[in-house]
C-alpha positions as CSV (number, residue, x, y, z in Angstrom):
1,M,0.0,0.0,0.0
2,I,1.2,3.5,-0.8
3,K,1.0,5.7,2.3
4,V,0.8,9.5,2.1
5,V,1.2,11.4,5.3
6,C,0.7,15.2,5.2
7,W,1.8,17.6,7.9
8,D,1.7,21.4,7.8
9,K,5.1,21.7,6.2
10,K,6.0,18.2,5.1
11,I,4.5,15.4,3.0
12,A,5.9,11.8,3.1
13,I,5.0,9.2,0.5
14,S,6.1,5.6,0.9
15,G,5.3,2.1,-0.1
16,H,4.1,0.3,-3.2
17,A,0.5,0.0,-4.5
18,Y,0.7,-3.6,-5.5
19,F,-2.3,-3.1,-7.8
20,D,-0.5,-4.9,-10.7
21,D,2.9,-6.1,-11.8
22,Y,5.8,-3.6,-12.0
23,G,5.4,-1.4,-15.1
24,K,1.7,-2.1,-15.3
25,D,0.6,-0.6,-11.9
26,I,-1.9,2.2,-12.7
27,V,-2.1,3.3,-9.1
28,C,1.6,3.7,-8.8
29,A,1.8,5.5,-12.1
30,S,-1.0,7.8,-11.1
31,V,0.7,8.7,-7.8
32,S,4.0,9.3,-9.5
33,S,2.3,11.5,-12.2
34,I,0.3,13.5,-9.7
35,V,3.2,14.1,-7.3
36,F,6.0,14.8,-9.8
37,T,3.8,17.1,-11.9
38,T,3.1,19.1,-8.7
39,I,6.8,19.2,-7.7
40,N,7.9,20.2,-11.1
41,G,5.2,22.8,-11.4
42,I,6.0,24.4,-8.1
43,L,9.8,24.4,-8.8
44,N,9.2,26.0,-12.2
45,I,7.4,28.8,-10.6
46,N,9.6,29.2,-7.5
47,D,12.6,27.0,-7.1
48,K,12.8,28.0,-3.4
49,A,9.2,27.1,-2.5
50,I,9.8,23.4,-1.8
51,K,12.6,20.9,-1.5
52,Y,12.3,17.2,-1.9
53,I,14.3,14.1,-1.1
54,N,13.5,11.0,-3.2
55,D,14.9,8.0,-1.4
56,D,13.0,5.0,0.0
57,I,10.5,7.6,1.2
58,L,9.7,10.6,-0.9
59,E,9.7,13.7,1.4
60,I,8.5,17.1,0.2
61,Y,9.3,20.0,2.5
62,I,7.2,23.1,2.0
63,L,9.4,26.2,2.4
64,S,7.1,28.9,1.2
65,D,3.6,30.1,2.3
66,D,2.7,31.7,-1.0
67,E,-0.7,31.1,-2.5
68,I,0.4,29.3,-5.6
69,T,2.4,26.8,-3.6
70,K,-0.5,26.3,-1.2
71,K,-3.0,25.7,-4.0
72,L,-0.8,23.3,-5.9
73,I,0.0,21.3,-2.8
74,R,-3.7,21.3,-1.9
75,N,-4.6,20.1,-5.4
76,M,-2.0,17.3,-5.2
77,I,-3.5,16.1,-1.9
78,D,-7.0,16.3,-3.2
79,L,-6.1,14.3,-6.3
80,L,-4.4,11.6,-4.1
81,K,-7.5,11.5,-2.0
82,E,-9.7,10.9,-5.1
83,L,-7.3,8.1,-6.1
84,E,-7.7,6.7,-2.5
85,K,-11.5,6.6,-3.0
86,Q,-11.1,4.5,-6.1
87,Y,-8.4,2.2,-4.8
88,P,-8.7,2.1,-1.0
89,K,-6.7,-1.2,-0.8
90,N,-3.7,0.4,-2.6
91,I,-3.3,4.0,-1.3
92,K,-4.0,5.7,2.1
93,V,-3.8,9.5,2.5
94,K,-3.6,10.9,6.1
95,E,-3.6,14.5,7.0
96,N,-2.2,15.4,10.4
């Protein structure tokens, strides 16, 4: 299961969806697409707004309180929650 944990200034994403075989997993591909599109979009607008570490756990640190960053992060979380509704056995999103 993919676990997404959201705090005020940090988001951690870990695990695997196990919906299908590697390379065919639509849940994993969707999470990757949503998250990295958001990261790239924010960094293209303001390269100081966030930083991220992509290791065993993907950690996104929110460094800016500007409206665009807030809206893009909120949109990312909302999209991941929609995915959770469709695939509750494969992704869990928790906001602290």
